[in-house]
C-alpha positions as CSV (number, residue, x, y, z in Angstrom):
1,X,0.0,0.0,0.0
2,X,1.4,3.4,-0.9
3,X,1.6,6.2,1.5
4,X,-0.7,8.4,-0.5
5,X,-3.4,5.7,-0.5
6,X,-6.7,6.8,1.0
7,X,-6.7,3.7,3.2
8,X,-3.4,4.7,4.9
9,X,-3.7,6.6,8.1
10,X,-0.8,8.8,8.9
11,X,-0.2,9.4,12.6
12,X,2.0,12.1,14.0
13,X,2.4,11.2,17.7
14,X,5.1,13.2,19.5
15,X,4.4,11.3,22.7
16,X,5.6,7.9,21.4
17,X,8.0,8.8,18.6
18,X,11.7,8.8,19.4
19,X,11.4,9.1,23.2
20,X,15.1,8.5,23.8
21,X,15.9,11.5,21.4
22,X,13.6,13.7,23.5
23,X,15.4,12.7,26.7
24,X,18.8,13.5,25.2
25,X,17.7,16.9,23.9
26,X,16.3,17.6,27.4
27,X,19.6,16.6,29.0
28,X,21.5,19.1,26.8
29,X,19.1,21.8,27.8
30,X,19.4,21.0,31.5
31,X,23.1,21.0,31.3
32,X,23.0,24.5,29.8
33,X,20.6,25.7,32.4
34,X,22.6,24.3,35.3
35,X,25.0,27.2,35.1
36,X,22.2,29.8,35.4
37,X,22.1,30.1,39.2
38,X,25.9,30.1,39.8
39,X,26.5,32.6,37.0
40,X,23.6,34.8,38.1
41,X,25.1,34.8,41.6
42,X,28.4,35.9,40.0
43,X,26.8,38.6,37.9
44,X,24.7,40.2,40.8
45,X,27.9,40.9,42.6
46,X,28.5,43.8,40.2
47,X,25.3,44.3,38.2
48,X,21.8,45.2,39.4
49,X,19.3,42.3,39.4
50,X,16.9,44.4,37.3
51,X,19.5,44.9,34.7
52,X,20.5,41.2,34.7
53,X,16.9,40.0,34.4
54,X,16.0,42.3,31.6
55,X,19.4,42.7,29.9
56,X,19.9,39.0,29.3
57,X,16.6,38.9,27.5
58,X,17.6,41.9,25.3
59,X,20.9,40.1,24.4
60,X,18.9,37.0,23.5
61,X,16.4,39.0,21.5
62,X,19.0,40.3,19.2
63,X,20.1,36.7,18.4
64,X,16.5,35.6,18.1
65,X,15.5,38.4,15.7
66,X,18.6,37.7,13.5
67,X,17.8,34.0,13.4
68,X,14.1,34.5,12.5
69,X,14.9,37.1,9.8
70,X,17.8,35.0,8.3
71,X,15.6,31.9,8.0
72,X,12.5,33.8,7.1
73,X,10.2,32.1,9.6
74,X,6.5,32.6,9.3
75,X,4.7,34.6,11.9
76,X,2.6,32.8,14.6
77,X,-1.0,33.0,13.7
78,X,-4.1,33.8,15.7
79,X,-4.2,32.2,19.2
80,X,-0.6,31.2,18.8
81,X,0.4,34.7,19.7
82,X,-1.5,34.4,23.0
83,X,0.4,31.1,23.7
84,X,3.7,32.8,22.8
85,X,2.8,35.5,25.3
86,X,2.3,32.8,28.0
87,X,5.8,31.4,27.2
88,X,7.3,34.9,27.3
89,X,5.7,35.7,30.6
90,X,7.0,32.5,32.1
91,X,10.6,32.1,30.8
92,X,11.5,35.5,29.4
93,X,10.1,37.8,32.1
94,X,9.1,35.9,35.2
95,X,11.9,33.4,35.8
96,X,14.9,35.7,35.0
97,X,13.7,38.6,37.0
98,X,12.6,36.7,40.0
99,X,15.7,34.6,40.3
100,X,18.0,37.6,39.8
101,X,16.4,39.5,42.7
102,X,16.4,36.3,44.9
103,X,20.0,35.6,44.4
104,X,21.1,39.0,45.7
105,X,20.4,37.7,49.2
106,X,20.8,34.0,49.0
107,X,23.6,31.8,47.6
108,X,23.2,29.7,44.5
109,X,23.0,26.5,46.6
110,X,20.0,27.9,48.5
111,X,18.4,28.8,45.1
112,X,18.7,25.2,44.1
113,X,16.5,24.2,47.1
114,X,13.4,25.7,45.5
115,X,14.4,25.2,41.9
116,X,14.6,21.5,42.6
117,X,10.8,21.6,42.7
118,X,10.6,22.6,39.1
119,X,10.4,19.0,37.6
120,X,7.3,18.2,39.6
121,X,5.8,21.5,38.8
122,X,6.5,21.1,35.0
123,X,5.1,17.6,35.1
124,X,1.9,18.9,36.7
125,X,1.5,21.6,34.1
126,X,2.1,19.1,31.4
127,X,-0.7,17.0,32.7
128,X,-3.0,20.0,33.0
129,X,-2.1,21.7,29.7
130,X,-0.9,18.8,27.6
131,X,-3.6,16.3,28.7
132,X,-1.0,13.7,29.5
133,X,-1.9,10.9,31.9
134,X,1.2,9.6,33.7
135,X,0.8,6.4,35.7
136,X,0.7,6.2,39.5
137,X,4.2,4.8,39.4
138,X,5.4,7.8,37.6
139,X,3.9,10.2,40.2
140,X,5.4,8.2,43.0
141,X,8.9,8.3,41.5
142,X,8.4,12.0,40.6
143,X,7.4,12.8,44.2
144,X,10.4,10.8,45.5
145,X,12.7,12.6,43.1
146,X,11.4,16.0,44.2
147,X,11.8,15.1,47.8
148,X,15.3,13.8,47.2
149,X,16.3,16.9,45.2
150,X,14.8,19.2,47.8
151,X,16.5,17.4,50.7
152,X,19.8,17.2,48.9
153,X,19.9,20.9,48.0
154,X,18.5,21.9,51.5
155,X,21.3,19.9,53.2
156,X,23.9,21.8,51.1
157,X,22.4,25.2,52.0
158,X,22.1,24.4,55.7
159,X,18.4,23.7,55.6
160,X,15.5,25.9,54.6
161,X,14.3,27.2,58.0
162,X,11.7,30.0,57.8
163,X,10.7,31.3,54.4
164,X,12.6,34.4,53.4
165,X,11.4,36.9,50.8
166,X,14.0,35.4,48.4
167,X,12.3,32.0,48.9
168,X,8.9,33.5,47.8
169,X,10.6,34.9,44.7
170,X,12.1,31.5,43.9
171,X,8.7,29.8,44.3
172,X,7.3,32.4,41.9
173,X,10.1,31.6,39.5
174,X,9.3,27.9,39.7
175,X,5.7,28.5,38.8
176,X,6.6,30.9,36.0
177,X,9.1,28.5,34.5
178,X,6.8,25.5,34.8
179,X,4.0,27.3,32.9
180,X,6.4,28.5,30.3
181,X,8.0,25.1,29.8
182,X,4.7,23.2,29.4
183,X,3.2,25.7,27.0
184,X,6.4,26.1,25.1
185,X,6.8,22.3,24.8
186,X,3.3,22.2,23.2
187,X,3.8,25.2,21.0
188,X,7.2,23.9,19.8
189,X,5.3,21.1,18.1
190,X,3.7,23.7,15.9
191,X,6.3,26.5,15.5
192,X,9.5,24.5,16.1
193,X,11.8,24.5,19.2
194,X,14.0,27.5,18.6
195,X,11.3,29.4,16.8
196,X,9.1,29.2,19.9
197,X,11.6,30.8,22.3
198,X,12.7,33.3,19.6
199,X,9.1,34.6,19.1
200,X,8.7,34.8,22.9
201,X,11.8,36.9,23.1
202,X,10.7,39.2,20.3
203,X,7.2,39.6,21.8
204,X,8.6,40.5,25.2
205,X,11.4,42.7,23.8
206,X,9.6,46.1,24.2
207,X,9.0,45.5,27.9
208,X,12.5,44.1,28.5
209,X,14.2,46.9,26.6
210,X,12.2,49.5,28.6
211,X,13.1,47.8,31.9
212,X,16.8,47.5,30.9
213,X,16.9,51.2,29.9
214,X,15.2,52.2,33.2
215,X,17.8,50.1,35.1
216,X,20.8,51.7,33.3
217,X,19.4,55.2,33.9
218,X,19.0,54.6,37.6
219,X,22.2,52.6,38.1
220,X,24.8,52.5,35.3
221,X,26.2,49.0,35.0
222,X,29.8,48.6,36.3
223,X,31.3,45.1,36.6
224,X,34.5,43.1,36.3
225,X,35.2,41.1,33.1
226,X,34.3,37.9,34.9
227,X,30.9,39.4,35.9
228,X,30.3,40.6,32.3
229,X,31.2,37.1,31.1
230,X,28.7,35.5,33.4
231,X,26.1,38.0,32.2
232,X,26.9,37.1,28.6
233,X,26.4,33.4,29.3
234,X,23.0,34.2,30.8
235,X,21.9,36.1,27.7
236,X,23.4,33.8,25.0
237,X,23.1,30.3,26.5
238,X,20.6,30.4,29.4
239,X,18.2,32.7,27.6
240,X,18.6,31.5,24.0
241,X,20.6,28.4,22.9
242,X,19.7,26.3,26.0
243,X,16.0,26.6,25.0
244,X,16.8,25.2,21.6
245,X,17.6,21.9,23.1
246,X,15.1,22.1,26.0
247,X,12.0,22.8,23.9
248,X,13.1,20.3,21.3
249,X,13.1,17.6,24.0
250,X,9.7,18.7,25.4
251,X,8.3,18.8,21.9
252,X,9.4,15.2,21.2
253,X,8.1,14.3,24.7
254,X,6.4,12.9,26.6
255,X,6.7,16.2,28.5
256,X,6.0,14.7,31.9
257,X,9.0,12.3,31.4
258,X,11.4,14.8,29.8
259,X,10.7,17.3,32.6
260,X,12.1,14.9,35.2
261,X,15.6,15.3,33.7
262,X,15.5,18.6,35.6
263,X,16.0,16.6,38.8
264,X,19.7,16.5,37.8
265,X,19.9,20.3,37.5
266,X,20.3,21.1,41.3
267,X,23.0,18.5,41.5
268,X,24.9,20.1,38.6
269,X,24.2,23.6,39.8
270,X,25.6,22.9,43.3
271,X,28.6,21.2,41.6
272,X,29.3,24.3,39.5
273,X,28.8,26.5,42.5
274,X,31.5,24.5,44.3
275,X,33.9,24.9,41.4
276,X,33.0,28.5,40.5
277,X,32.0,30.1,43.8
278,X,34.1,27.9,46.2
279,X,31.2,26.3,48.0
280,X,31.9,23.1,49.9
281,X,31.6,19.8,48.1
282,X,31.3,16.9,50.6
283,X,30.5,13.2,50.5
284,X,27.0,14.1,51.3
285,X,26.9,16.0,48.1
286,X,28.1,13.0,46.1
287,X,25.7,10.6,47.8
288,X,22.8,12.9,47.5
289,X,23.6,13.6,43.9
290,X,23.6,9.9,43.1
291,X,20.2,9.5,44.7
292,X,18.7,12.4,42.7
293,X,20.1,11.1,39.4
294,X,18.8,7.6,40.2
295,X,15.3,9.0,40.8
296,X,15.5,10.9,37.5
297,X,16.5,7.7,35.7
298,X,13.6,5.8,37.1
299,X,11.2,8.6,36.3
300,X,12.1,8.9,32.7
301,X,11.9,5.1,32.2
302,X,8.3,5.1,33.6
303,X,6.0,5.4,30.5
304,X,2.7,7.3,30.8
305,X,-0.4,5.3,30.2
306,X,-1.4,7.6,27.3
307,X,1.9,6.8,25.6
308,X,1.3,3.0,25.9
309,X,-2.3,3.4,24.8
310,X,-1.3,5.4,21.7
311,X,1.4,2.9,20.8
312,X,-1.2,0.1,21.1
313,X,-3.6,2.1,18.9
314,X,-0.9,2.6,16.3
315,X,-0.2,-1.1,16.2
316,X,-4.0,-1.8,15.8
317,X,-4.3,0.7,13.0
318,X,-1.4,-1.0,11.2
319,X,-3.0,-4.4,11.6
320,X,-6.3,-3.1,10.4
321,X,-4.6,-1.5,7.4
322,X,-3.0,-4.9,6.5
323,X,-6.4,-6.6,6.8
324,X,-8.0,-4.0,4.5
325,X,-5.3,-4.5,1.8
326,X,-6.7,-6.2,-1.3
327,X,-4.5,-7.7,-3.9
328,X,-5.8,-7.4,-7.5
329,X,-4.1,-9.4,-10.2
330,X,-3.8,-7.8,-13.6
331,X,-5.2,-9.9,-16.5
332,X,-2.9,-11.5,-19.0
C-alpha cells in the first residue's frame, strides 16, 4: 500500500516517537541551564538584578531576531500569539527577573533548594495543559525525586528554615518556568523549538528593553570582566541556545517524562557552585547527587499510560490496514 493511499492513516504522535531522542535533547538543555544560578550569583555581585533579568533577554532577543529574519520564519497565527505570550511571561520575564532578585540575598545552593521543585511543577503543568496521563508509578517516582532533590539541596544550604522573601521569589520563579515550559513544549510542536523561544523573546522585547533602559538610567552598570562574562552566558546560552535543546526535547516528549531530567539540575548547579564560587563539596553531596540522578533515571523510564495506549492504537491501525489491503491481479 502506498503512503498516498486513502486507506493509509498517517499518525504524528510526539508522545511515542523517538522518546530517547527527546530525553537526550532535554539533558543538553538542562546542562546549559545548570550554570544559570551560579552565573547569576556571579553577575549580581557587580550588576543590578533588574539589569541582569532584563538585559539578558535583550541580548537573546538580538540573536533571536537575527535567526528569525535570516531563516524567514513565518509569523505565529491567531491564538498562537497568546500562547507565545504565556511562554514569554514565564521564561523571558518571570523566571529571569525573580531569580535575579532572589540571588542578591541567598547563595546559589539555596536557590537550588526551591528550583529543585521545578520538575514536579513542570510535570503537573504538562498533565493540565498537555492532557498527558502519567501512571501512578510515575507520580510516586516523581514525588520521591522532588523530595530527594529538595532534601539534597537543602542539606547543602544548611536547611530551609523559615521562608525568606527570596524563597517566595524563587517559588514564583518555579511556577513561572513550569507554565512557560509546558506551554512552550506544546507550541514547539507547531512552530519549532528554537522558533518558539525566539518569538517569545521578540514579543517581550519592548517591555524588557524598557526595563533595561530604566535600570541603566538609575544605576549605570559597572562590573568586572568575569561578571560581564557571566552575564553574557545568561543572555546567549541560558536565555537562548539552551532553550533550543530544551523545547526540542519537550516537543518530542512525553513532556511529563522529559521534565524529570530537571532533577539533575540542582546536582549540577551545586557542583558548578562549588567549582566557580568555592562552596563546599562533601561526601553528602556525592551521595545525595547519586540519589537524585537515580530517581531521575527511574522517572524517565516510567512510560505514561497515554503513551502506551497510543502505541497500542498505532499497532492496531497498522494491523487493520494490513487486513484491508486487497491484492488485484492484472489480466494476461
